[in-house]
C-alpha positions in Angstrom: -21.1 -15.2 -9.7 -19.1 -17.3 -12.2 -15.6 -16.1 -13.2 -16.8 -15.7 -16.8 -19.3 -13.1 -15.7 -16.9 -11.2 -13.4 -15.1 -8.0 -14.4 -11.7 -7.1 -13.1 -8.9 -4.7 -13.8 -6.4 -2.1 -12.6 -7.3 1.5 -12.4 -4.8 4.4 -11.9 -5.8 7.5 -10.0 -3.9 10.5 -11.4 -4.1 14.3 -11.0 -2.4 17.3 -9.5 -1.2 17.3 -5.9 -3.9 17.7 -3.2 -7.0 17.0 -5.4 -8.2 14.2 -3.0 -6.9 11.0 -4.7 -6.1 9.3 -1.5 -9.3 10.4 0.3 -11.3 9.1 -2.7 -9.5 5.7 -2.7 -10.0 5.2 1.0 -13.7 5.9 0.7 -14.1 3.7 -2.3 -12.7 0.7 -0.5 -14.2 1.6 2.8 -11.0 1.5 4.8 -8.1 3.8 5.5 -5.0 2.7 3.6 -3.6 5.8 2.0 -2.7 8.7 4.3 -4.2 12.1 3.8 -3.5 15.7 4.8 -4.1 19.2 3.5 -0.5 19.5 2.4 0.5 18.8 -1.2 2.6 15.8 -2.1 1.3 13.8 0.9 1.3 10.6 -1.3 4.8 9.7 -2.3 4.5 6.1 -3.4 2.2 4.1 -5.6 -0.3 2.4 -3.4 -2.6 -0.5 -4.5 -5.9 -1.1 -2.9 -8.6 -3.6 -3.8 -12.4 -3.1 -4.2 -14.5 -6.2 -4.2 -18.2 -6.7 -5.0 -20.4 -9.4 -6.6 -19.6 -7.8 -10.0 -15.9 -8.3 -9.7 -12.8 -6.6 -8.5 -11.1 -3.2 -9.1 -7.5 -2.7 -8.1 -6.9 1.0 -7.6 -3.4 2.5 -7.9 -3.2 5.7 -5.9 -0.3 7.8 -7.3 1.6 10.9 -6.2 0.4 14.2 -7.6 1.9 15.1 -10.9 4.1 18.2 -10.3 7.4 19.7 -11.4 10.1 17.8 -9.6 12.7 19.8 -7.6 14.8 17.0 -6.2 15.5 13.2 -6.3 12.4 12.4 -4.3 10.3 14.6 -6.5 11.7 12.8 -9.6 10.8 9.5 -8.1 7.2 10.6 -7.3 6.6 11.9 -10.8 8.0 8.6 -12.2 5.7 6.6 -9.9 2.7 8.5 -11.2 3.5 8.5 -14.9 4.7 4.9 -15.0 1.5 3.7 -13.5 -0.2 4.1 -16.8 1.8 1.3 -18.4 0.1 -1.5 -16.5 -3.5 -0.5 -16.0 -6.8 -1.1 -17.8 -8.3 2.4 -17.2 -7.6 5.7 -15.6 -9.4 8.0 -13.3 -8.3 11.6 -13.7 -9.2 13.5 -10.6 -9.7 17.3 -10.8 -11.3 20.0 -8.7 -14.2 22.1 -10.0 -13.1 25.1 -12.1 -12.6 26.2 -15.7 -8.9 26.9 -15.4 -6.7 24.5 -17.2 -3.0 25.0 -16.5 0.3 23.5 -17.6 -0.1 20.5 -15.3 -3.5 19.6 -16.8 -2.2 20.0 -20.3 0.7 17.7 -19.5 -1.8 15.1 -18.1 -3.8 15.3 -21.3 -0.7 14.5 -23.4 0.1 11.6 -21.1 -3.4 10.2 -21.5 -3.6 10.6 -25.2 -0.3 8.8 -25.5 -1.4 6.0 -23.2 -4.6 5.3 -25.2 -6.5 4.0 -22.2 -10.2 4.5 -21.3 -10.3 7.6 -19.1 -13.0 8.6 -16.6 -12.8 12.3 -15.6 -13.7 12.6 -11.9 -14.7 16.1 -10.6 -14.1 16.0 -6.9 -15.1 18.3 -4.1 -18.5 19.2 -5.6 -19.8 19.9 -2.1 -17.7 23.1 -2.1 -19.2 24.7 -5.3 -22.5 25.4 -7.0 -23.8 23.2 -9.7 -23.1 25.7 -12.5 -19.4 25.6 -11.7 -19.5 21.8 -12.1 -21.3 22.2 -15.4 -18.8 24.7 -16.6 -15.9 22.4 -15.6 -17.5 19.5 -17.6 -17.8 21.8 -20.7 -14.2 23.0 -20.5 -12.5 19.7 -20.0 -14.7 18.0 -22.6 -12.9 20.1 -25.3 -9.5 18.7 -24.5 -9.8 14.9 -24.9 -12.4 12.1 -25.1 -13.6 10.6 -21.9 -15.5 7.4 -21.4 -17.5 9.2 -18.7 -17.4 12.3 -16.5 -18.5 11.8 -12.9 -18.9 14.5 -10.3 -18.3 13.3 -6.7 -17.5 14.4 -3.2 -14.9 11.9 -1.8 -15.1 13.4 1.6 -18.9 13.1 1.8 -19.1 9.8 -0.2 -21.4 11.5 -2.8 -22.0 9.6 -6.0 -19.3 7.0 -5.4 -21.7 4.3 -6.5 -22.1 6.0 -9.8 -18.3 6.2 -10.1 -18.0 2.4 -9.4 -20.7 1.8 -12.1 -18.7 3.8 -14.6 -15.5 1.9 -13.8 -17.0 -1.5 -14.2 -18.5 -0.5 -17.5 -15.0 0.0 -19.0 -13.2 -2.9 -17.4 -12.7 -6.3 -19.1 -14.2 -9.6 -18.0 -11.9 -11.7 -16.0 -11.2 -13.4 -12.6 -10.2 -11.6 -9.4 -6.5 -10.8 -9.1 -6.6 -11.0 -5.3 -8.5 -12.9 -2.6 -11.8 -11.2 -1.7 -10.6 -10.3 1.8 -7.5 -8.5 0.5 -7.7 -4.7 0.7 -4.1 -3.7 -0.1 -0.8 -5.2 -1.4 1.2 -2.8 0.9 3.3 -4.4 3.6 2.0 -3.7 7.1 5.3 -2.1 8.0 4.9 0.4 5.2 1.3 1.3 6.1 2.4 1.8 9.7 5.3 4.1 8.6 2.8 6.1 6.5 0.4 6.5 9.4 3.2 8.0 11.5 4.2 10.3 8.6 0.5 11.4 8.3 0.4 12.5 11.9 3.7 14.3 11.5 2.3 16.1 8.4 -0.9 17.1 10.2 0.9 18.3 13.3 3.7 20.4 11.8 4.1 23.6 9.8 4.2 24.1 6.0 8.0 23.7 5.3 9.2 20.8 7.4 6.9 17.9 6.3 8.4 17.8 2.8 11.7 16.9 4.4 10.3 14.1 6.5 10.6 10.4 6.0 9.6 7.5 8.4 11.3 4.2 8.7 10.0 1.2 10.8 13.1 -0.3 12.5 11.3 -3.1 14.4 7.8 -4.6 14.4 7.3 -7.7 16.5 4.2 -9.3 18.0 4.7 -10.6 21.6 4.2 -14.3 22.2 0.7 -13.8 23.7 -0.4 -11.9 20.7 -1.9 -9.1 22.8 0.8 -6.4 22.1 2.9 -5.5 19.1 6.1 -3.6 19.8 7.1 -1.1 17.1 10.2 1.1 16.9 10.3 3.8 14.3 12.5 6.7 13.2 11.4 10.0 11.8 14.1 11.3 9.4 14.6 15.1 9.1 16.9 17.2 6.8 17.9 19.8 9.4 18.9 19.9 13.1 16.4 22.7 13.6 13.7 20.5 12.1 14.6 17.8 14.6 13.9 20.2 17.5 10.5 21.1 16.0 9.5 17.5 15.5 10.4 16.6 19.1 8.9 19.9 20.5 9.3 21.5 23.9 9.9 18.8 26.5 9.1 16.2 23.8 5.4 17.2 23.6 5.2 17.2 19.7 6.8 13.8 19.3 4.5 12.4 22.1 1.4 13.9 20.3 2.5 12.4 16.9 3.2 9.0 18.5 -0.1 8.9 20.5 -2.2 9.8 17.4 -0.4 7.3 15.1 -0.7 4.5 17.7 -4.5 4.7 17.6 -4.6 4.2 13.8 -2.0 1.4 13.9 -3.8 -0.4 16.6 -7.0 -0.2 14.6 -5.2 -1.7 11.6 -3.4 -4.5 13.5 -6.4 -5.1 15.8 -4.1 -5.4 18.8 -2.5 -3.1 21.4 0.7 -1.3 20.2 3.8 -0.2 22.1 5.2 2.5 19.9 8.6 4.1 20.3 9.7 6.8 17.9 13.1 8.4 17.5 14.1 11.4 15.4 17.3 11.5 13.3 18.9 14.0 10.9 20.1 13.1 7.5 21.0 16.3 5.8 19.4 16.9 2.3 18.3 13.2 2.1 15.8 14.1 -0.7 18.8 15.0 -2.9 20.5 11.6 -2.4 19.7 8.7 -4.7 20.9 6.2 -2.1 18.9 7.7 0.8 15.8 8.1 -1.3 16.0 4.4 -2.1 16.8 3.5 1.5 13.7 5.2 2.8 11.4 3.3 0.5 11.3 5.2 -2.7 13.0 2.8 -5.2 12.1 3.0 -8.9 12.9 -0.7 -9.3 10.0 -1.5 -7.0 7.7 0.1 -9.6 8.7 -2.1 -12.5 6.2 -4.8 -12.1 
């Protein structure tokens, strides 16, 4: 198709924590880029992924869940989510079925009204409720602000994702692709690898510890024959007691995390991976501007 007939644009995914933004984005592009878990605030950074078709290109910005910040890391996450509205062509507001509209939703409505962008309301997890609950949700949210469209989906089961793509292309402007057709993300490979390790840590540990976890890739180098990539990573904890839990009895937990992460990283790199992981303590790092930046959460990176 000629460039003059293509549509392209940037679309931000916003919503409360744990509504399924990362799962939806992964299923839309057909590849795992953003990590997922049942725990809130899994996504900490703004992540761009690219959907390509013969109609054009959609660049998705997956954002951290909008919540009340309790520390420097939380402030960064909220800033990453809210600032994403400054450089996009449209917004997908992702919610779960239900008629309750709380303070977080009302804050999002104010953000969207101020931004003045086309908004598509996406009701996720429809596989978990009856149709009348979805209908009630549409009626309730329709009273708050004007939407270009309201689309009900199940990201996990890939239900009605084609309909969502149709809605997105209907609001995007005509224009050429921003990225090559074989590009699926703008994230550095090292960052994706670090996030894959953090995902396995989130899924393996209890409720409290994961919020104080960061992962840094210290080394990533492919061997001359190209058959193996050596990776050294460090899991950062806030407490000495947390370090012991991450390592586990006789190192079993750390071995489990490393083994599961290695599978995903090998699939991404399409090569064998020799993964070594260490665990270090940096007390209260989420309260430190310097450490928050050092571990990859720098506001200046968002000003693009």
